[in-house]
Phi, psi and omega in degrees: 000137171279144179237149177249122189249120178248160175289158182299320184299320183287322167305316179297319186296316182296314176301320178293316184299325180284327180296326188266356181305127176095357183283154182288330184232127176255131178278129181284118181273131184246338184191194189221152175273119188260320186214138185211138178226098179114224193242128173229128186239162181226142169250123175277172180297327175279011171094354177294151177219156183199166172261133184261161177228175175298135184087358170310139173282153175236134183247166175301137176080004176300146169243110191250134181228142175258137170278182177309141179045034171249151180225137178215134175250128176252124168262131181262163182299339176277356183089013171272160184216149175224132190239123184264134168272173187304163173051040179229150185229133177219149181234134176266107189269330183212141178199126182210122184215112175226124192294336177273356185225068180300327179296350187248006178307147181190130173210124182228121175242151175248116169270114187276319176197161175083205195238140178229128167254125184245141181230125179280153183245217180283329179292127184095347179247355174221159181067231187275115189279002178268359191285341176255124185212150179234114174279143176226180180292330190244319187219163168254137178253127166253150191247138183225038189184216203241308184205151178190170183239129180236129176237127167261106187242025174301327169262015185101160183226034180307125168081358176291310166231185185282344180240357185293344177299329184276349188286146170291153182292139186158189180241133185241150177211136163231143180260133177266308179227149178075203182224138174241151178245123172256125194226141173231176175305324188276347180153181186226156170223149172273144177232108181269172181313130177082354182256163189236128180245155182216143176208129179235359178215127181299338183270345181254146179291141181291164180235159166271121177280159178288333187199169177306116188284005186098043183292320183063052183289078178301151179298147173290150177286012174209157170291124178303129181219195179230159177213127178260113185290343184282124176263126188276151172258139187257124179275125186252000000 
């Protein structure tokens, strides 16, 4: 007779699933905390708050906040990632990914304050290219590429990077690879690799800056990586 031996982590996950069975509302897991340096907290859709650790699940409608000198990388199930810089807050407003239904893809993040590095996965690369968006207080970033940094400094950016406290209030974006589209009610601009976009008024078109305004994008205290949360069961 064959027996199934599972890792302790997988048995724990199964036990948690059965413990939650029958609840009225299920939180849709959309990704995991794969790298963490410092403190990351979450406010759930039901208003509860908790401190997250590496390998913690992240759910739809979660609002994630890093504290001073803290960095956190979230990997989503489509292979994309979002890395929060210190003193930053992001909400996962929309997420839908089914490998068999590319036209239904949808990922919407709202950067409420601070800094976020985004790296695209399958969402936005297949099906509808309009399906991946980063909302800020002033502008929306659409993605036609791979990676970039966005800072929402409308409330100030003290401690987000080593230089960001001196930035004028507004939303900044720089593209590392691919192309991002920065859009306000006043218009849109394309931001290519090595370029810098800026918006400080939702009713005016964003502009391309001639040079780095002094974002001070310090290196992360870890190498951006991946983590497979699925623990396999071995048939013996």
